[in-house]
DRENVOLUM-302910 format. One record per atom (N, C-alpha, C): x, y, z; residue in one letter. Coordinates in steps of 0.05 Angstrom, whole numbers, plus 5000, padded with zeros to 4 digits. Each point is the difference from the previous one (the first is absolute). Layout:
BEGIN
XYZA ...
END
This chain:
BEGIN
813388628771M 501049754992M 498649894977M 497150015007K 498149874980K 500350144975K 500250284998T 500450164976T 502449924986T 502349965014T 502449924989T 499949744985T 498749805014L 499549744992L 498649994972L 497850175000I 498450024975I 501450154977I 501750195007S 501850124979S 501949814991S 501349855014L 501849824992L 498749784982L 497549895008L 498949814984L 499250104973L 499150264997A 499250144978A 502650024980A 502250115011I 502550034985I 500949754989I 499849785018G 500749754990G 498449894977G 497750035002A 498149914978A 500650164975A 500550245003I 500750174974I 502749914989I 502049945017L 502649914992L 499849724986L 498349825014T 499649744988T 498750024970T 498050194997A 498750014975A 502150114978A 501750215009C 502050084983C 501949794990C 500849835019N 502049794993N 498849804983N 497449935005T 498849814982T 499950104972T 499450284995K 499850094975K 502950014987K 501850065015T 502650004987T 501149734991T 499249805020A 500849744993A 498749914973A 497350054996Q 498549914979Q 501150144974Q 500550275004E 501150134976E 502749904991E 501949915019S 502749894992S 499749734987S 497849835007T 500049744988T 498250014975T 498650234994G 498649994976G 497149895001G 499349935024E 497449905001E 498050205000E 497749924986A 497950184997A 498150035026A 499350265007T 498550025023T 497150104994T 499550064973T 497250084995T 499049844978T 497349984997T 498949854978T 499550144976T 500549904976D 499750144975D 497149994995D 499050274998T 497350054994T 499150074971T 501949964983A 499750084969A 497849794990A 498150114986T 498149844986T 500749954972T 499549764992V 500949944969V 497250014987V 499950164978A 497649994985A 499349774986A 497449925002A 498949774988A 500150024969A 500849804985P 500050004971P 497150064990P 499750144976P 497350034990P 498749744996P 497450035003V 498449774995V 498949984972V 500149784986A 498949994973A 497350005001A 498450154986T 496950004998T 499149914974T 498049864998A 499049944971A 497250124999A 499550084973S 497850124992S 499149934971S 497349964997C 499149904972C 498150194989C 500050044975Y 498850174982Y 499049884975Y 497650064991A 498749914974A 498450194985A 499949934975Y 498350124982Y 498349824984Y 497650024998T 498349834985T 497750164986T 499749994974A 498150144985A 499749844976A 497749984987N 499549854975N 501349715003N 501949964982K 501349755000K 503050045005K 500750235015D 502750055007D 500449985031D 502549905008T 500649955027T 502850065002T 500850155020V 502850055010V 500149965028V 501949845009T 500349955028T 502950065009T 500450105026L 502650095008L 500249935030L 502149855007R 500349945028R 502850135007R 499850175019L 502750135007L 501049945026L 502449985004T 501349955028T 501950245003T 499850175019A 501650225006A 501749955025A 502550084997N 501850005019N 501550255000N 499050185020G 501050284995G 499150134975G 501850094984S 499550104971S 500049774980S 501649795007A 500149784979A 497649844998A 499049974973V 497749844996V 500449784979V 498849785007T 500149764982T 497049895000T 499649834979G 497349914998G 499849854972G 497349944998Q 498949864975Q 498050184987Q 500350014974L 498150144983L 499149854977L 497449984993A 499049894979A 497850154984A 500450014971Y 497850114986Y 498649784981Y 497550025001K 498449854984K 497950154986K 501050124981L 498650194982L 498649884975L 497550054998S 498449914976S 501350054976S 500549784985G 501250024972G 502950004999G 501150025021K 503250025006K 500949745013K 502749954996D 501449765012D 500150095034D 499549785013K 500450015032K 502850065005K 500550185017N 502550055013N 500049955030N 501849815007T 500649955031T 502850035009T 500650135021G 502750005008G 500450125027G 502550095003T 500750135028T 501050294995T 499650165019I 501250255000I 501850065024I 502050204994Q 501950045022Q 500750294995Q 499650165023G 500450294996G 499950135025G 499350274999E 500450155021E 497850215000E 498750095027M 498350205004M 501550275001M 499350204980K 501450255003K 497450205007K 499850065025G 497650175006G 497749824997G 497950084985D 497749874994D 500349844973D 502149974990T 500449884972T 501849745005T 498549774988L 501749745000L 501349994970L 502950014998L 501349944977L 501449745003L 499349784982A 501249765002A 500349854972A 501849805001D 500249834976D 497949775002D 498849974978Y 498049754997Y 501349794985Y 500649805010K 501249774984K 497849804997K 499249944973F 497749844995F 500349834977F 498249804998M 499749824978M 497550064981M 500650014975S 498050044982S 500549854972S 498449824992E 500249884975E 502949825002E 500449905023G 502349845004G 502750125002G 499850285002T 502650164999T 500150165027T 502450005008E 500350175026E 500750304991E 498850205013S 500650284995S 500050155027S 501450204998V 500150215023V 499650274991V 497950135012R 499450274995R 499450145026R 500750265000Q 499350165023Q 497250095001Q 499149995024V 497250095006V 500150205024V 497750154998A 499850205021A 496850045010A 499650025023F 497450025011F 499950235021F 498150154999L 499650235021L 498149905018L 500650025027K 498149965023K 498650225005K 497649975002S 498150215010S 498049875016S 500150035031G 498149865014G 500349704999G 497749864994D 499949734997D 500149904968D 501250194984M 500049954971M 502950004991M 500649874977L 502350004985L 499550054973L 500950204987T 499550054972T 502549974987T 500249854976E 502349964987E 500550244980E 502750054997G 500950224985G 501249904974G 499850194980Y 501149934978Y 501750254986Y 502249944985A 501550194986A 501649874980A 501050164980A 501949874981A 501949815013A 500649804988A 502149815008A 501949944981A 502849895008K 502049944979K 501349745012K 501149884980Q 501649755007Q 502650085015Q 500749885023E 502650095013E 500649715008E 502349924986G 501049715008G 497949794992G 499349845021S 497849804993S 497350075012S 499850245005R 497350095012R 499150274986R 497350055003M 498950204992M 499750215023M 500750284995V 499750175024V 498950244992V 499050155015F 498750274995F 502350184992F 499650164976E 502050194990E 500250225022E 498050095013N 500050175019N 497749985022N 501049965024T 497649935019T 498550245006T 501250244995G 498350245003G 497750034981G 500049864980D 497949994979D 497849815006D 499849845024L 498349835003L 497250125004L 497949854985K 497150125002K 498849765014K 498450085022F 498149825016F 497350104994F 498849874980N 497650084990N 497449855015N 500549815014G 497949885016G 498249784982G 500749974978N 498249824984N 499849725010N 502349915015M 499849735015M 501150045027M 498250135019A 500950025024A 499749785018A 501949895011L 499849775017L 499250035028L 497949895009K 498950075029K 501449785020K 500350085024K 501349795020K 497949845007K 500849755000V 498349785007V 501449815020V 498349825013A 501349805020A 501749834983A 502549945012C 501849804985C 498949745005C 500249844977P 499249715002P 502249865017P 499049795016E 502049855016E 501549814983E 
END
């Protein structure tokens, strides 16, 4: 008798569980918790670089968000007009290719710039350029030469 009673209780529990599941399925109520994880957006990181020699100074502050890069670039070269402006571009492997929008002698200009990243250094690249619309662009980015004459070293960003 005891075995029969235990068997009946077990069968009843199983049937109750099956009926509950069927009722939840028919009403469309969720029975499980969604455990999918949403990836966090990339965090923008800032880094600063500088070159100083003789009476020449070049400073660059970059903010990278994934491969997109923005920042401020300034050239103060002895015997030349000071250029200060913003850059907006993209990292392609170890090379930053960006548009530099700057003021010089009261005139706003845009030219393409390239920097090769190697460790804590950025070296500007040079190649033949041409006018394309309202900006100067490299004729062929494959011709860029990174000679290292003015290598910018990573420095602490000013507050």
